[in-house]
Wavefront OBJ file of the C-alpha trace (Angstrom):
o trace
v -13.154 14.259 24.457
v -15.550 12.826 27.060
v -17.051 15.958 28.498
v -16.735 16.130 32.273
v -14.666 12.936 32.612
v -11.009 12.074 32.996
v -9.423 8.869 31.655
v -7.262 6.211 33.265
v -5.491 4.156 30.591
v -4.443 0.877 32.195
v -1.694 -0.948 30.321
v -0.543 2.110 28.413
v 2.903 0.676 27.746
v 1.670 -2.270 25.672
v 1.346 -2.269 21.893
v -2.340 -1.407 21.817
v -2.157 0.860 24.839
v 0.665 2.822 23.230
v -1.155 3.008 19.900
v -4.301 4.259 21.611
v -2.430 6.743 23.763
v -0.486 8.235 20.862
v -3.539 8.382 18.679
v -5.473 10.201 21.379
v -2.677 12.668 22.034
v -2.132 13.435 18.360
v -5.851 13.960 17.824
v -5.666 17.086 19.967
v -8.929 16.156 21.695
v -7.354 15.060 24.954
v -6.585 17.286 27.943
v -3.413 15.781 29.432
v -4.404 16.970 32.888
v -7.360 14.606 32.747
v -5.275 11.586 31.777
v -3.317 9.021 33.746
v -1.445 5.996 32.414
v -0.481 2.890 34.333
v 1.920 0.064 33.544
v 3.446 -2.912 35.319
v 6.853 -1.244 35.420
v 7.313 2.493 35.913
v 10.245 2.604 33.504
v 7.842 1.695 30.725
v 5.989 4.999 31.082
v 8.645 7.284 32.551
v 8.897 9.280 29.328
v 5.258 10.305 29.611
v 5.890 12.211 32.838
v 7.895 14.757 30.870
v 4.827 15.306 28.691
v 2.741 16.264 31.693
v 0.916 12.944 31.964
v 0.385 11.296 35.349
v 1.944 7.829 35.427
v 2.235 5.023 37.924
v 2.018 1.323 38.676
v -0.705 1.326 41.354
v -4.051 1.415 39.583
v -6.140 2.140 42.665
v -4.086 5.216 43.534
v -4.190 6.522 39.974
v -7.945 6.049 39.905
v -8.319 8.128 43.071
v -5.974 10.814 41.754
v -8.368 11.490 38.864
v -11.546 11.437 40.932
v -13.797 8.920 39.198
v -12.323 8.478 35.715
v -13.415 6.412 32.762
v -11.143 3.352 32.790
v -9.768 1.934 29.539
v -8.351 -1.522 30.152
v -5.575 -2.333 27.646
v -4.128 -5.463 29.240
v -3.642 -9.057 28.176
v -6.577 -11.402 28.824
v -4.724 -13.246 31.596
v -4.098 -9.937 33.409
v -7.711 -8.781 33.597
v -8.605 -10.362 36.957
v -5.488 -9.055 38.704
v -5.923 -5.584 37.223
v -9.569 -5.323 38.273
v -8.604 -6.394 41.794
v -6.055 -3.561 41.916
v -8.655 -1.050 40.758
v -11.049 -2.337 43.425
v -8.549 -1.178 46.064
v -9.949 2.278 45.409
v -13.008 2.920 47.586
v -14.398 5.055 44.771
v -14.074 2.412 42.088
v -17.745 1.447 42.486
v -18.523 4.978 41.214
v -16.628 4.376 37.953
v -18.734 5.967 35.192
v -17.526 3.547 32.519
v -15.113 0.636 32.175
v -13.932 -0.053 28.636
v -12.074 -3.310 28.034
v -9.795 -3.959 25.072
v -8.773 -7.399 26.372
v -9.071 -9.887 23.522
v -11.723 -12.551 23.963
v -12.912 -11.453 27.419
v -16.688 -11.029 27.441
v -18.501 -8.206 29.195
v -20.263 -10.619 31.571
v -16.881 -11.977 32.677
v -15.744 -8.467 33.551
v -19.043 -7.570 35.200
v -18.674 -10.577 37.510
v -15.411 -9.155 38.858
v -16.377 -5.513 39.448
v -18.892 -3.858 41.787
v -22.445 -4.395 40.583
v -23.794 -1.734 38.273
v -20.538 -0.483 36.714
v -21.255 -0.042 32.992
v -18.903 -2.116 30.843
v -18.185 -1.643 27.148
v -15.981 -4.034 25.207
v -13.850 -2.616 22.396
v -11.600 -4.083 19.724
v -9.336 -1.497 18.070
v -6.514 -2.404 15.689
v -2.913 -1.332 15.189
v -3.482 1.496 12.654
v -4.896 3.382 15.639
v -1.279 4.444 15.984
v -1.707 6.764 12.992
v -5.411 7.463 13.627
v -6.436 5.166 10.768
v -7.778 2.248 12.768
v -11.173 0.667 13.088
v -12.690 -0.115 16.478
v -15.707 -2.321 17.112
v -17.613 -1.707 20.358
v -20.420 -3.474 22.190
v -22.044 -2.873 25.553
v -22.631 -5.084 28.577
v -25.856 -5.490 30.522
v -25.412 -2.383 32.701
v -24.247 -0.113 29.883
v -26.712 2.126 28.099
v -26.492 3.780 24.704
v -24.892 6.823 26.355
v -22.029 4.658 27.623
v -21.496 3.212 24.165
v -21.383 6.776 22.852
v -18.794 7.692 25.504
v -16.618 4.807 24.324
v -17.043 5.979 20.745
v -15.762 9.399 21.759
v -12.543 7.761 22.939
v -11.979 5.629 19.863
v -13.247 7.948 17.115
v -10.060 9.963 17.619
v -8.054 7.034 16.270
v -10.227 5.992 13.306
v -13.663 4.636 12.511
v -15.949 3.111 15.128
v -18.562 0.426 14.476
v -21.204 -0.921 16.867
v -21.993 -4.623 16.869
v -23.686 -7.121 19.175
v -21.228 -8.900 21.419
v -21.778 -12.195 19.592
v -19.748 -10.686 16.719
v -16.770 -9.474 18.773
v -14.551 -12.528 18.364
v -15.138 -12.427 14.609
v -14.290 -8.713 14.623
v -11.058 -9.651 16.364
v -10.294 -12.272 13.709
v -10.907 -9.801 10.895
v -10.036 -6.283 12.055
v -7.939 -6.937 15.147
v -5.624 -9.415 13.424
v -6.204 -8.024 9.928
v -3.244 -5.629 9.772
v -0.907 -8.623 10.062
v -2.558 -10.251 7.048
v -2.152 -7.030 5.075
v 1.503 -6.704 6.072
v 2.038 -10.247 4.791
v 0.366 -9.371 1.482
v 2.320 -6.126 1.290
v 5.599 -7.940 1.827
v 4.726 -10.417 -0.903
v 3.818 -7.704 -3.412
v 7.008 -5.774 -2.719
v 9.100 -8.941 -2.993
v 7.426 -9.711 -6.298
v 8.361 -6.256 -7.554
v 11.976 -6.776 -6.546
v 12.006 -10.185 -8.222
v 11.057 -8.632 -11.561
v 13.733 -5.940 -11.249
v 12.253 -3.006 -9.326
v 14.424 -1.211 -6.747
v 13.566 -2.471 -3.253
v 12.509 0.845 -1.712
v 10.387 1.901 -4.667
v 8.756 -1.539 -4.835
v 7.686 -1.256 -1.204
v 6.278 2.245 -1.719
v 4.354 1.141 -4.803
v 2.939 -1.894 -3.006
v 1.921 0.075 0.082
v 0.342 2.927 -1.862
v -1.499 0.449 -4.102
v -3.041 -1.277 -1.075
v -3.875 2.048 0.528
v -5.454 3.448 -2.622
v -7.475 0.321 -3.305
v -8.816 0.272 0.258
v -9.740 3.948 0.177
v -11.495 3.453 -3.158
v -13.708 0.764 -1.625
v -14.525 2.911 1.405
v -15.209 6.117 -0.515
v -17.087 4.604 -3.460
v -19.097 2.009 -1.573
v -18.609 -0.287 -4.580
v -18.066 -3.996 -3.899
v -14.425 -5.100 -4.355
v -15.445 -7.697 -6.950
v -16.940 -4.965 -9.142
v -13.835 -2.805 -8.840
v -11.655 -5.819 -9.606
v -13.583 -6.405 -12.836
v -13.019 -2.773 -13.803
v -9.258 -3.318 -13.867
v -9.394 -6.799 -15.413
v -9.179 -6.527 -19.182
v -10.055 -9.784 -21.024
v -6.836 -11.486 -22.056
v -4.751 -8.914 -20.185
v -1.970 -9.149 -17.615
v -4.275 -8.623 -14.621
v -6.499 -11.599 -15.417
v -3.381 -13.718 -15.942
v -2.133 -12.719 -12.493
v -5.534 -13.299 -10.871
v -5.635 -16.832 -12.262
v -2.384 -17.529 -10.385
v -3.878 -16.196 -7.143
v -6.897 -18.432 -7.653
v -4.695 -21.454 -8.279
v -2.657 -20.762 -5.145
v -5.777 -20.139 -3.077
v -5.147 -16.612 -1.790
v -8.815 -15.817 -1.102
v -9.445 -19.117 0.641
v -6.283 -18.711 2.720
v -7.508 -15.321 3.946
v -10.953 -16.720 4.748
v -9.390 -19.520 6.757
v -7.041 -17.101 8.523
v -9.981 -15.009 9.752
v -11.849 -18.140 10.871
v -8.820 -19.474 12.759
v -8.131 -16.142 14.477
v -11.808 -15.905 15.463
v -11.698 -19.317 17.087
v -8.468 -18.398 18.872
v -10.053 -15.208 20.260
v -13.077 -17.200 21.417
v -10.867 -19.690 23.225
v -9.109 -16.910 25.149
v -12.386 -15.968 26.792
v -13.169 -19.585 27.677
v -9.723 -20.021 29.213
v -10.441 -17.192 31.664
v -13.740 -18.647 32.902
l 1 2 3 4 5 6 7 8 9 10 11 12 13 14 15 16 17 18 19 20 21 22 23 24 25 26 27 28 29 30 31 32 33 34 35 36 37 38 39 40 41 42 43 44 45 46 47 48 49 50 51 52 53 54 55 56 57 58 59 60 61 62 63 64 65 66 67 68 69 70 71 72 73 74 75 76 77 78 79 80 81 82 83 84 85 86 87 88 89 90 91 92 93 94 95 96 97 98 99 100 101 102 103 104 105 106 107 108 109 110 111 112 113 114 115 116 117 118 119 120 121 122 123 124 125 126 127 128 129 130 131 132 133 134 135 136 137 138 139 140 141 142 143 144 145 146 147 148 149 150 151 152 153 154 155 156 157 158 159 160 161 162 163 164 165 166 167 168 169 170 171 172 173 174 175 176 177 178 179 180 181 182 183 184 185 186 187 188 189 190 191 192 193 194 195 196 197 198 199 200 201 202 203 204 205 206 207 208 209 210 211 212 213 214 215 216 217 218 219 220 221 222 223 224 225 226 227 228 229 230 231 232 233 234 235 236 237 238 239 240 241 242 243 244 245 246 247 248 249 250 251 252 253 254 255 256 257 258 259 260 261 262 263 264 265 266 267 268 269 270 271 272 273 274 275 276 277
């Protein structure tokens, strides 16, 4: 996956760490012998040992066991400082070829201030569909990272979906849209399925129809490159049932609610970084 490098996945028992780990394993691009996973509690990753994956709770020791691996930091924002201190217990940590952080809201300069000078840092924001290799990850690089380091990070995350590069000033907004976005979609999906049940559809079939409709509509946008508003007009017959339904969504403010949700999540992500300063 990253030619010549091993990977230490720190926080592999968390939701995003697990999603990333499983996505990487199922992609078939990962040599298990070049992977180690750490967690706060060994019981959280015990099952991975049976799969031939090195596991542990001491990050410095795991780092040394792999030589000088690429580190992917999948921890909560308030755990970043402690985790970096543990990694620094390795005398070889200053030789780390790349440190990728998935910690929400934590800027690259904040991480760079807590690691040996010169370690290249890339910030990444994947989302939950990484679990089925259908996610989207946004990456940006810190001051010591070059294009090659950004490409290395892409090699990690392209196995679990699409990867986009943006300037760091957009990362909190990417969190508000893509990072939190699956939750918004699940809410919409639940509402559509409930609506189907309310008008008499069997519960299981209503959920399948709602999920496949969302999936198909999203894939149509991605594959066609056509703006959603244009595609919406193509299914909206004048005086028909779709336009009647859309008028209800307008009255209830669905679009505006989604816009405000993204804005609120963006501000929340931004505040996480400020809290750690």
